[in-house]
C-alpha positions in Angstrom: 11.2 -5.8 -28.3 9.9 -3.2 -25.8 11.4 -2.7 -22.4 8.4 -4.4 -20.7 8.7 -7.5 -22.9 12.4 -7.8 -22.0 11.6 -8.2 -18.3 12.5 -11.7 -16.8 9.0 -13.2 -16.2 6.4 -15.2 -17.9 3.1 -13.6 -19.0 1.2 -16.9 -18.1 2.1 -20.2 -16.5 0.0 -23.3 -16.1 0.4 -25.4 -13.0 -1.7 -27.6 -10.7 -4.9 -27.1 -12.7 -4.5 -23.3 -12.6 -3.4 -20.5 -14.9 -1.3 -17.8 -13.2 -1.0 -14.5 -15.1 1.6 -11.9 -14.3 0.3 -8.4 -13.5 -1.2 -6.6 -16.5 -1.2 -2.9 -17.1 -3.2 -0.7 -19.4 -0.8 -0.3 -22.3 -2.5 0.1 -25.7 -0.9 -1.6 -28.8 1.0 1.6 -29.5 2.4 1.8 -26.0 0.0 4.6 -24.9 -2.1 4.5 -21.7 -5.7 5.8 -21.8 -6.7 8.5 -19.4 -8.9 7.7 -16.4 -9.3 4.7 -14.2 -12.4 3.4 -16.0 -10.7 3.3 -19.4 -7.5 1.8 -17.8 -9.5 -0.9 -16.0 -11.4 -1.9 -19.2 -8.2 -2.1 -21.3 -6.3 -4.0 -18.6 -9.1 -6.6 -18.3 -9.3 -6.8 -22.1 -5.6 -7.6 -22.2 -6.0 -10.2 -19.5 -8.9 -11.8 -21.5 -6.7 -11.9 -24.5 -3.9 -13.7 -22.6 -6.4 -16.2 -21.1 -7.8 -16.9 -24.6 -4.3 -18.1 -25.7 -5.0 -21.1 -23.3 -8.7 -21.5 -24.2 -9.8 -19.6 -21.1 -12.0 -16.6 -20.4 -12.6 -14.1 -17.6 -15.3 -16.4 -16.3 -12.6 -18.9 -15.4 -10.8 -16.4 -13.1 -11.0 -17.4 -9.5 -8.7 -14.8 -7.9 -7.8 -11.2 -8.7 -5.1 -8.9 -7.2 -5.6 -5.3 -8.0 -3.1 -2.5 -7.5 -4.3 1.1 -7.6 -2.3 4.3 -7.4 -5.1 6.5 -6.1 -7.6 5.3 -3.4 -10.1 7.9 -4.8 -10.2 5.7 -8.0 -11.7 2.8 -6.0 -15.4 3.5 -6.7 -14.9 4.1 -10.5 -12.6 1.1 -10.7 -15.3 -1.1 -9.1 -17.9 0.1 -11.5 -15.7 -0.6 -14.6 -14.5 -4.0 -13.1 -18.1 -5.2 -12.5 -18.8 -5.0 -16.2 -16.3 -7.8 -16.8 -17.3 -10.4 -14.2 -20.5 -12.3 -13.3 -21.4 -14.8 -10.5 -19.6 -16.6 -9.2 -17.4 -13.6 -8.7 -13.6 -14.3 -8.2 -12.1 -13.5 -4.8 -10.2 -10.2 -4.9 -7.6 -8.1 -3.0 -7.1 -4.4 -3.8 -4.2 -2.4 -2.5 -3.0 1.2 -3.2 0.6 1.4 -4.3 3.0 3.2 -6.7 3.1 1.9 -10.3 4.7 2.8 -13.6 3.5 6.3 -14.3 1.0 7.2 -15.8 -0.6 3.8 -15.3 -3.1 4.0 -12.4 -3.8 0.2 -12.2 -2.2 -3.2 -12.5 -4.2 -6.5 -12.2 -2.9 -10.0 -11.8 -5.3 -13.0 -11.9 -5.4 -16.8 -11.3 -7.8 -18.8 -13.5 -9.0 -22.4 -13.2 -8.1 -24.6 -16.1 -11.0 -26.3 -17.9 -11.4 -30.1 -18.0 
């Protein structure tokens, strides 16, 4: 069990027709974090997609996204990488700059609508 997996929160919870995902960070399977905001964004969204898939959902079901960046100068490159993963209708989104677990430069939390 890793230190992160021992934290007291659920990775995903279903309630009121929605799936709420805890913040996801760009940790690879071996615990490493890729360099650069684009690679970290892609990995984080791939990890979110995998969690959604456990409930039969996909990124296309996401209705709300909260993004936390450590460097405001990453915003443009983040947007470019983020746009690859979402299509219309785009989810609503809030993006803030804050401190995170180093060397991660991003954390993303989403809410998805359940199907059916």
